[in-house]
Biopython code that builds the backbone (N, CA, C, O; Angstrom):
import numpy as np
from Bio.PDB.StructureBuilder import StructureBuilder

atoms = [
    (1, "MET", "N", (207.787, 135.179, 66.384)),
    (1, "MET", "CA", (206.837, 134.302, 67.123)),
    (1, "MET", "C", (206.300, 135.039, 68.472)),
    (1, "MET", "O", (205.134, 134.967, 68.859)),
    (2, "LYS", "N", (207.251, 135.698, 69.070)),
    (2, "LYS", "CA", (206.899, 136.473, 70.312)),
    (2, "LYS", "C", (206.051, 137.828, 69.904)),
    (2, "LYS", "O", (205.217, 138.337, 70.652)),
    (3, "ALA", "N", (206.339, 138.248, 68.813)),
    (3, "ALA", "CA", (205.564, 139.481, 68.503)),
    (3, "ALA", "C", (204.033, 139.183, 68.084)),
    (3, "ALA", "O", (203.126, 140.005, 68.213)),
    (4, "SER", "N", (203.906, 138.043, 67.628)),
    (4, "SER", "CA", (202.503, 137.576, 67.297)),
    (4, "SER", "C", (201.734, 137.361, 68.630)),
    (4, "SER", "O", (200.560, 137.718, 68.724)),
    (5, "ILE", "N", (202.328, 136.840, 69.550)),
    (5, "ILE", "CA", (201.708, 136.506, 70.874)),
    (5, "ILE", "C", (201.375, 137.911, 71.530)),
    (5, "ILE", "O", (200.277, 138.097, 72.055)),
    (6, "ALA", "N", (202.352, 138.895, 71.487)),
    (6, "ALA", "CA", (201.999, 140.116, 72.090)),
    (6, "ALA", "C", (200.856, 140.870, 71.457)),
    (6, "ALA", "O", (200.033, 141.496, 72.125)),
    (7, "THR", "N", (200.837, 140.781, 70.043)),
    (7, "THR", "CA", (199.643, 141.485, 69.425)),
    (7, "THR", "C", (198.234, 140.762, 69.669)),
    (7, "THR", "O", (197.153, 141.343, 69.762)),
    (8, "ALA", "N", (198.436, 139.496, 69.746)),
    (8, "ALA", "CA", (197.046, 138.650, 69.960)),
    (8, "ALA", "C", (196.659, 139.154, 71.378)),
    (8, "ALA", "O", (195.470, 139.425, 71.551)),
    (9, "THR", "N", (197.461, 139.300, 72.333)),
    (9, "THR", "CA", (196.926, 139.759, 73.704)),
    (9, "THR", "C", (196.409, 141.210, 73.563)),
    (9, "THR", "O", (195.373, 141.541, 74.140)),
    (10, "ILE", "N", (197.043, 141.992, 72.883)),
    (10, "ILE", "CA", (196.458, 143.431, 72.630)),
    (10, "ILE", "C", (195.190, 143.371, 71.916)),
    (10, "ILE", "O", (194.269, 144.110, 72.265)),
    (11, "ARG", "N", (195.048, 142.467, 70.839)),
    (11, "ARG", "CA", (193.695, 142.490, 70.222)),
    (11, "ARG", "C", (192.597, 141.846, 71.085)),
    (11, "ARG", "O", (191.425, 142.126, 70.834)),
    (12, "ARG", "N", (192.857, 141.121, 71.944)),
    (12, "ARG", "CA", (191.906, 140.351, 72.995)),
    (12, "ARG", "C", (191.439, 141.297, 73.952)),
    (12, "ARG", "O", (190.384, 141.050, 74.537)),
    (13, "GLY", "N", (192.136, 142.459, 74.227)),
    (13, "GLY", "CA", (191.638, 143.399, 75.175)),
    (13, "GLY", "C", (192.704, 143.515, 76.331)),
    (13, "GLY", "O", (192.924, 144.597, 76.874)),
    (14, "GLY", "N", (193.352, 142.362, 76.680)),
    (14, "GLY", "CA", (194.244, 142.490, 77.882)),
    (14, "GLY", "C", (193.776, 143.332, 79.109)),
    (14, "GLY", "O", (192.681, 143.235, 79.663)),
    (15, "LYS", "N", (194.729, 144.121, 79.415)),
    (15, "LYS", "CA", (194.256, 145.016, 80.756)),
    (15, "LYS", "C", (193.644, 146.366, 80.343)),
    (15, "LYS", "O", (193.330, 147.152, 81.237)),
    (16, "GLY", "N", (193.453, 146.689, 79.055)),
    (16, "GLY", "CA", (192.917, 147.805, 78.603)),
    (16, "GLY", "C", (193.800, 149.108, 78.797)),
    (16, "GLY", "O", (193.287, 150.227, 78.813)),
    (17, "GLY", "N", (195.001, 148.915, 78.925)),
    (17, "GLY", "CA", (195.918, 150.028, 79.054)),
    (17, "GLY", "C", (196.347, 150.468, 80.513)),
    (17, "GLY", "O", (197.198, 151.313, 80.792)),
    (18, "ARG", "N", (195.595, 149.731, 81.367)),
    (18, "ARG", "CA", (195.905, 150.130, 82.927)),
    (18, "ARG", "C", (196.791, 149.096, 83.462)),
    (18, "ARG", "O", (196.657, 147.899, 83.205)),
    (19, "GLY", "N", (197.728, 149.606, 84.237)),
    (19, "GLY", "CA", (198.632, 148.821, 84.968)),
    (19, "GLY", "C", (197.896, 148.114, 86.234)),
    (19, "GLY", "O", (196.722, 148.345, 86.526)),
    (20, "ALA", "N", (198.673, 147.295, 86.887)),
    (20, "ALA", "CA", (198.045, 146.558, 88.048)),
    (20, "ALA", "C", (197.753, 147.611, 89.234)),
    (20, "ALA", "O", (196.772, 147.470, 89.964)),
    (21, "GLY", "N", (198.609, 148.611, 89.370)),
    (21, "GLY", "CA", (198.343, 149.680, 90.373)),
    (21, "GLY", "C", (197.579, 150.929, 89.867)),
    (21, "GLY", "O", (197.625, 151.971, 90.521)),
    (22, "ALA", "N", (196.943, 150.850, 88.821)),
    (22, "ALA", "CA", (196.149, 152.068, 88.326)),
    (22, "ALA", "C", (194.788, 152.163, 88.946)),
    (22, "ALA", "O", (193.958, 152.868, 88.372)),
    (23, "ARG", "N", (194.485, 151.589, 89.959)),
    (23, "ARG", "CA", (193.144, 151.574, 90.609)),
    (23, "ARG", "C", (192.807, 153.075, 91.227)),
    (23, "ARG", "O", (193.639, 153.711, 91.873)),
    (24, "ARG", "N", (191.685, 153.474, 90.986)),
    (24, "ARG", "CA", (191.237, 154.788, 91.681)),
    (24, "ARG", "C", (191.189, 154.738, 93.154)),
    (24, "ARG", "O", (190.467, 153.905, 93.701)),
    (25, "LYS", "N", (191.945, 155.616, 93.880)),
    (25, "LYS", "CA", (191.757, 155.628, 95.256)),
    (25, "LYS", "C", (190.989, 156.846, 95.893)),
    (25, "LYS", "O", (191.411, 158.001, 95.848)),
    (26, "LEU", "N", (189.841, 156.465, 96.478)),
    (26, "LEU", "CA", (189.022, 157.522, 97.040)),
    (26, "LEU", "C", (189.354, 157.568, 98.378)),
    (26, "LEU", "O", (188.977, 158.616, 98.903)),
    (27, "LEU", "N", (189.945, 156.782, 99.140)),
    (27, "LEU", "CA", (190.145, 156.823, 100.512)),
    (27, "LEU", "C", (191.536, 157.112, 101.047)),
    (27, "LEU", "O", (192.549, 156.589, 100.581)),
    (28, "SER", "N", (191.525, 157.909, 101.974)),
    (28, "SER", "CA", (192.702, 158.403, 102.685)),
    (28, "SER", "C", (192.344, 157.880, 104.098)),
    (28, "SER", "O", (191.206, 157.505, 104.378)),
    (29, "GLN", "N", (193.436, 157.876, 105.021)),
    (29, "GLN", "CA", (193.238, 157.499, 106.471)),
    (29, "GLN", "C", (192.323, 158.448, 107.120)),
    (29, "GLN", "O", (191.531, 158.033, 107.966)),
    (30, "GLU", "N", (192.368, 159.699, 106.790)),
    (30, "GLU", "CA", (191.449, 160.579, 107.439)),
    (30, "GLU", "C", (190.010, 160.438, 107.114)),
    (30, "GLU", "O", (189.126, 160.576, 107.960)),
    (31, "VAL", "N", (189.803, 160.167, 105.902)),
    (31, "VAL", "CA", (188.457, 159.837, 105.429)),
    (31, "VAL", "C", (187.953, 158.543, 106.024)),
    (31, "VAL", "O", (186.745, 158.433, 106.234)),
    (32, "VAL", "N", (188.719, 157.628, 106.293)),
    (32, "VAL", "CA", (188.257, 156.156, 106.810)),
    (32, "VAL", "C", (187.907, 156.494, 108.276)),
    (32, "VAL", "O", (187.031, 155.838, 108.840)),
    (33, "GLU", "N", (188.508, 157.420, 108.872)),
    (33, "GLU", "CA", (188.216, 157.667, 110.378)),
    (33, "GLU", "C", (186.931, 158.407, 110.442)),
    (33, "GLU", "O", (186.118, 158.212, 111.345)),
    (34, "LYS", "N", (186.755, 159.246, 109.491)),
    (34, "LYS", "CA", (185.282, 160.070, 109.440)),
    (34, "LYS", "C", (184.272, 159.358, 108.980)),
    (34, "LYS", "O", (183.152, 159.834, 109.163)),
    (35, "ILE", "N", (184.372, 158.237, 108.371)),
    (35, "ILE", "CA", (183.172, 157.539, 107.861)),
    (35, "ILE", "C", (182.166, 157.036, 109.043)),
    (35, "ILE", "O", (182.451, 156.135, 109.831)),
    (36, "ASP", "N", (181.060, 157.697, 109.038)),
    (36, "ASP", "CA", (180.030, 157.463, 110.006)),
    (36, "ASP", "C", (178.687, 157.717, 109.265)),
    (36, "ASP", "O", (178.583, 158.518, 108.336)),
    (37, "TYR", "N", (177.615, 156.925, 109.783)),
    (37, "TYR", "CA", (176.275, 157.177, 109.257)),
    (37, "TYR", "C", (175.751, 158.516, 109.419)),
    (37, "TYR", "O", (174.813, 158.889, 108.714)),
    (38, "LYS", "N", (176.327, 159.340, 110.368)),
    (38, "LYS", "CA", (175.740, 160.795, 110.556)),
    (38, "LYS", "C", (176.421, 161.809, 109.716)),
    (38, "LYS", "O", (176.163, 163.009, 109.811)),
    (39, "ASN", "N", (177.306, 161.309, 108.880)),
    (39, "ASN", "CA", (178.143, 162.259, 107.922)),
    (39, "ASN", "C", (177.626, 161.895, 106.421)),
    (39, "ASN", "O", (178.397, 161.242, 105.718)),
    (40, "PRO", "N", (176.522, 162.232, 105.958)),
    (40, "PRO", "CA", (176.045, 161.932, 104.506)),
    (40, "PRO", "C", (177.002, 162.517, 103.482)),
    (40, "PRO", "O", (177.146, 161.902, 102.425)),
    (41, "GLN", "N", (177.663, 163.632, 103.689)),
    (41, "GLN", "CA", (178.570, 164.160, 102.659)),
    (41, "GLN", "C", (179.663, 163.226, 102.225)),
    (41, "GLN", "O", (180.014, 163.123, 101.050)),
    (42, "ILE", "N", (180.155, 162.592, 103.159)),
    (42, "ILE", "CA", (181.251, 161.750, 102.934)),
    (42, "ILE", "C", (180.842, 160.353, 102.142)),
    (42, "ILE", "O", (181.473, 159.818, 101.230)),
    (43, "LEU", "N", (179.548, 159.899, 102.782)),
    (43, "LEU", "CA", (178.958, 158.778, 102.217)),
    (43, "LEU", "C", (178.454, 159.005, 100.781)),
    (43, "LEU", "O", (178.375, 158.041, 100.019)),
    (44, "ARG", "N", (178.105, 160.259, 100.376)),
    (44, "ARG", "CA", (177.731, 160.406, 99.146)),
    (44, "ARG", "C", (178.628, 160.024, 98.107)),
    (44, "ARG", "O", (178.224, 159.575, 97.035)),
    (45, "SER", "N", (180.069, 160.218, 98.440)),
    (45, "SER", "CA", (181.124, 159.867, 97.373)),
    (45, "SER", "C", (181.196, 158.432, 97.285)),
    (45, "SER", "O", (181.990, 158.001, 96.448)),
    (46, "PHE", "N", (180.475, 157.509, 98.035)),
    (46, "PHE", "CA", (180.596, 156.131, 97.741)),
    (46, "PHE", "C", (179.245, 155.485, 97.344)),
    (46, "PHE", "O", (179.030, 154.279, 97.470)),
    (47, "VAL", "N", (178.355, 156.374, 96.855)),
    (47, "VAL", "CA", (177.001, 156.051, 96.268)),
    (47, "VAL", "C", (176.987, 156.769, 94.946)),
    (47, "VAL", "O", (177.411, 157.913, 94.781)),
    (48, "THR", "N", (176.445, 155.971, 93.985)),
    (48, "THR", "CA", (176.463, 156.563, 92.514)),
    (48, "THR", "C", (175.082, 157.699, 92.535)),
    (48, "THR", "O", (174.470, 158.004, 93.559)),
    (49, "ASP", "N", (174.828, 158.137, 91.357)),
    (49, "ASP", "CA", (173.843, 158.899, 91.191)),
    (49, "ASP", "C", (172.435, 158.349, 91.302)),
    (49, "ASP", "O", (171.451, 159.040, 91.567)),
    (50, "ARG", "N", (172.426, 156.951, 91.058)),
    (50, "ARG", "CA", (171.173, 156.256, 91.024)),
    (50, "ARG", "C", (171.005, 155.665, 92.441)),
    (50, "ARG", "O", (169.979, 155.061, 92.754)),
    (51, "GLY", "N", (171.939, 155.835, 93.209)),
    (51, "GLY", "CA", (171.690, 155.391, 94.658)),
    (51, "GLY", "C", (172.339, 153.924, 94.992)),
    (51, "GLY", "O", (172.086, 153.355, 96.053)),
    (52, "LYS", "N", (173.107, 153.421, 94.096)),
    (52, "LYS", "CA", (173.856, 152.168, 94.426)),
    (52, "LYS", "C", (175.200, 152.517, 95.000)),
    (52, "LYS", "O", (175.813, 153.546, 94.717)),
    (53, "MET", "N", (175.592, 151.629, 95.786)),
    (53, "MET", "CA", (176.879, 151.664, 96.398)),
    (53, "MET", "C", (178.027, 151.405, 95.472)),
    (53, "MET", "O", (177.910, 150.505, 94.641)),
    (54, "ILE", "N", (179.080, 152.082, 95.537)),
    (54, "ILE", "CA", (180.209, 151.882, 94.679)),
    (54, "ILE", "C", (181.044, 150.590, 95.212)),
    (54, "ILE", "O", (181.416, 150.440, 96.376)),
    (55, "PRO", "N", (181.251, 149.745, 94.205)),
    (55, "PRO", "CA", (181.939, 148.407, 94.811)),
    (55, "PRO", "C", (183.489, 148.823, 95.102)),
    (55, "PRO", "O", (184.008, 149.837, 94.638)),
    (56, "ARG", "N", (184.110, 147.929, 95.900)),
    (56, "ARG", "CA", (185.376, 148.133, 96.409)),
    (56, "ARG", "C", (186.457, 147.953, 95.165)),
    (56, "ARG", "O", (187.530, 148.555, 95.224)),
    (57, "ARG", "N", (186.183, 147.228, 94.202)),
    (57, "ARG", "CA", (187.127, 147.229, 93.051)),
    (57, "ARG", "C", (187.215, 148.557, 92.401)),
    (57, "ARG", "O", (188.248, 148.818, 91.784)),
    (58, "ILE", "N", (186.278, 149.413, 92.463)),
    (58, "ILE", "CA", (186.370, 150.680, 91.742)),
    (58, "ILE", "C", (186.695, 151.778, 92.941)),
    (58, "ILE", "O", (187.470, 152.695, 92.670)),
    (59, "SER", "N", (186.204, 151.708, 94.055)),
    (59, "SER", "CA", (186.547, 152.635, 95.238)),
    (59, "SER", "C", (187.975, 152.540, 95.596)),
    (59, "SER", "O", (188.607, 153.559, 95.875)),
    (60, "GLY", "N", (188.550, 151.296, 95.602)),
    (60, "GLY", "CA", (189.934, 151.086, 96.163)),
    (60, "GLY", "C", (189.807, 150.769, 97.601)),
    (60, "GLY", "O", (190.874, 150.622, 98.198)),
    (61, "ALA", "N", (188.627, 150.624, 98.325)),
    (61, "ALA", "CA", (188.781, 150.240, 99.713)),
    (61, "ALA", "C", (189.083, 148.733, 99.972)),
    (61, "ALA", "O", (188.832, 147.836, 99.167)),
    (62, "SER", "N", (189.667, 148.567, 101.223)),
    (62, "SER", "CA", (190.006, 147.206, 101.640)),
    (62, "SER", "C", (188.619, 146.624, 102.029)),
    (62, "SER", "O", (187.596, 147.304, 102.110)),
    (63, "ALA", "N", (188.704, 145.253, 102.268)),
    (63, "ALA", "CA", (187.515, 144.609, 102.667)),
    (63, "ALA", "C", (186.924, 145.219, 103.955)),
    (63, "ALA", "O", (185.726, 145.499, 103.984)),
    (64, "ARG", "N", (187.587, 145.400, 104.841)),
    (64, "ARG", "CA", (187.261, 145.952, 106.205)),
    (64, "ARG", "C", (186.667, 147.342, 105.975)),
    (64, "ARG", "O", (185.615, 147.653, 106.533)),
    (65, "GLN", "N", (187.341, 148.221, 105.133)),
    (65, "GLN", "CA", (186.763, 149.653, 105.040)),
    (65, "GLN", "C", (185.498, 149.452, 104.214)),
    (65, "GLN", "O", (184.541, 150.152, 104.546)),
    (66, "GLN", "N", (185.328, 148.584, 103.158)),
    (66, "GLN", "CA", (184.042, 148.470, 102.507)),
    (66, "GLN", "C", (182.869, 147.969, 103.511)),
    (66, "GLN", "O", (181.705, 148.369, 103.489)),
    (67, "ARG", "N", (183.411, 147.028, 104.374)),
    (67, "ARG", "CA", (182.294, 146.738, 105.220)),
    (67, "ARG", "C", (181.754, 148.029, 106.265)),
    (67, "ARG", "O", (180.565, 148.146, 106.563)),
    (68, "VAL", "N", (182.593, 148.764, 106.656)),
    (68, "VAL", "CA", (182.293, 149.988, 107.382)),
    (68, "VAL", "C", (181.634, 150.929, 106.614)),
    (68, "VAL", "O", (180.779, 151.609, 107.182)),
    (69, "ILE", "N", (181.879, 151.130, 105.305)),
    (69, "ILE", "CA", (181.204, 151.984, 104.440)),
    (69, "ILE", "C", (179.771, 151.566, 104.127)),
    (69, "ILE", "O", (178.854, 152.385, 104.058)),
    (70, "SER", "N", (179.612, 150.194, 103.930)),
    (70, "SER", "CA", (178.383, 149.660, 103.502)),
    (70, "SER", "C", (177.377, 149.596, 104.776)),
    (70, "SER", "O", (176.166, 149.712, 104.593)),
    (71, "THR", "N", (177.886, 149.419, 105.993)),
    (71, "THR", "CA", (177.015, 149.478, 107.236)),
    (71, "THR", "C", (176.635, 151.018, 107.444)),
    (71, "THR", "O", (175.503, 151.307, 107.831)),
    (72, "ALA", "N", (177.554, 151.962, 107.193)),
    (72, "ALA", "CA", (177.266, 153.339, 107.436)),
    (72, "ALA", "C", (176.138, 153.634, 106.392)),
    (72, "ALA", "O", (175.087, 154.110, 106.820)),
    (73, "ILE", "N", (176.276, 153.392, 105.082)),
    (73, "ILE", "CA", (175.171, 153.741, 104.129)),
    (73, "ILE", "C", (173.956, 153.106, 104.443)),
    (73, "ILE", "O", (172.947, 153.770, 104.206)),
    (74, "ARG", "N", (173.796, 151.918, 104.946)),
    (74, "ARG", "CA", (172.691, 151.235, 105.390)),
    (74, "ARG", "C", (171.929, 151.876, 106.472)),
    (74, "ARG", "O", (170.702, 151.964, 106.452)),
    (75, "ARG", "N", (172.739, 152.357, 107.494)),
    (75, "ARG", "CA", (172.151, 153.092, 108.654)),
    (75, "ARG", "C", (171.677, 154.483, 108.110)),
    (75, "ARG", "O", (170.561, 154.937, 108.363)),
    (76, "ALA", "N", (172.495, 155.043, 107.439)),
    (76, "ALA", "CA", (171.957, 156.493, 106.810)),
    (76, "ALA", "C", (170.809, 156.262, 106.140)),
    (76, "ALA", "O", (169.884, 157.043, 106.363)),
    (77, "ARG", "N", (170.612, 155.231, 105.241)),
    (77, "ARG", "CA", (169.310, 155.078, 104.543)),
    (77, "ARG", "C", (168.162, 154.867, 105.369)),
    (77, "ARG", "O", (167.046, 155.280, 105.055)),
    (78, "MET", "N", (168.430, 154.183, 106.501)),
    (78, "MET", "CA", (167.341, 153.882, 107.512)),
    (78, "MET", "C", (166.805, 155.162, 108.133)),
    (78, "MET", "O", (165.616, 155.362, 108.377)),
    (79, "LEU", "N", (167.752, 155.964, 108.351)),
    (79, "LEU", "CA", (167.396, 157.259, 109.117)),
    (79, "LEU", "C", (167.043, 158.396, 108.029)),
    (79, "LEU", "O", (166.818, 159.566, 108.337)),
    (80, "ALA", "N", (167.027, 157.960, 106.895)),
    (80, "ALA", "CA", (166.610, 158.925, 105.833)),
    (80, "ALA", "C", (167.561, 159.996, 105.622)),
    (80, "ALA", "O", (167.082, 161.091, 105.326)),
    (81, "LEU", "N", (168.860, 159.884, 105.723)),
    (81, "LEU", "CA", (169.812, 160.727, 105.349)),
    (81, "LEU", "C", (170.447, 160.486, 104.171)),
    (81, "LEU", "O", (171.208, 161.345, 103.725)),
    (82, "LEU", "N", (170.252, 159.386, 103.546)),
    (82, "LEU", "CA", (170.541, 158.999, 102.168)),
    (82, "LEU", "C", (169.382, 158.322, 101.537)),
    (82, "LEU", "O", (168.820, 157.422, 102.161)),
    (83, "PRO", "N", (168.968, 158.676, 100.346)),
    (83, "PRO", "CA", (168.086, 157.980, 99.525)),
    (83, "PRO", "C", (168.374, 156.388, 99.289)),
    (83, "PRO", "O", (169.497, 155.893, 99.190)),
    (84, "PHE", "N", (167.174, 155.712, 99.221)),
    (84, "PHE", "CA", (167.424, 154.368, 98.756)),
    (84, "PHE", "C", (167.570, 154.243, 97.283)),
    (84, "PHE", "O", (168.391, 153.429, 96.861)),
    (85, "SER", "N", (166.824, 155.002, 96.397)),
    (85, "SER", "CA", (166.859, 155.176, 95.170)),
    (85, "SER", "C", (166.551, 156.530, 94.695)),
    (85, "SER", "O", (166.092, 157.339, 95.502)),
    (86, "VAL", "N", (166.767, 156.890, 93.379)),
    (86, "VAL", "CA", (166.446, 158.149, 92.839)),
    (86, "VAL", "C", (164.996, 158.120, 92.239)),
    (86, "VAL", "O", (164.709, 157.215, 91.455)),
    (87, "THR", "N", (164.165, 158.978, 92.542)),
    (87, "THR", "CA", (162.836, 158.910, 92.013)),
    (87, "THR", "C", (162.874, 159.096, 90.486)),
    (87, "THR", "O", (163.592, 159.915, 89.913)),
    (88, "GLY", "N", (162.082, 158.303, 89.935)),
    (88, "GLY", "CA", (162.080, 158.356, 88.407)),
    (88, "GLY", "C", (160.927, 159.432, 87.896)),
    (88, "GLY", "O", (159.876, 159.654, 88.497)),
    (89, "ASP", "N", (161.337, 160.035, 86.692)),
    (89, "ASP", "CA", (160.307, 160.932, 86.167)),
    (89, "ASP", "C", (159.571, 160.362, 84.954)),
    (89, "ASP", "O", (158.678, 161.013, 84.412)),
]
sb = StructureBuilder()
sb.init_structure("model")
sb.init_model(0)
sb.init_chain("A")
sb.init_seg("    ")
for serial, (resi, resn, name, xyz) in enumerate(atoms, 1):
    if name == "N":
        sb.init_residue(resn, " ", resi, " ")
    sb.init_atom(name, np.array(xyz, "f"), 0.0, 1.0, " ", f" {name:<3s}", serial, name[0])
structure = sb.get_structure()
């Protein structure tokens, strides 16, 4: 009986083979302190190739860190240090 429950969860997808702590971490304390709108090299690691901000569930940032990142990205976009979007061909 227990084996059939375990195989049923695997068939449904479950966690996809990742544990609870298998989240990708992009941030260290040094990087968090350097996040500023005047530093587009660091901000580019939080923006996709298409110009979208990477969500915190993927980047591994806390809520406070994500607010700082998004504010810095918005300011850098307004000053044309980062693009709003990629031009299509």
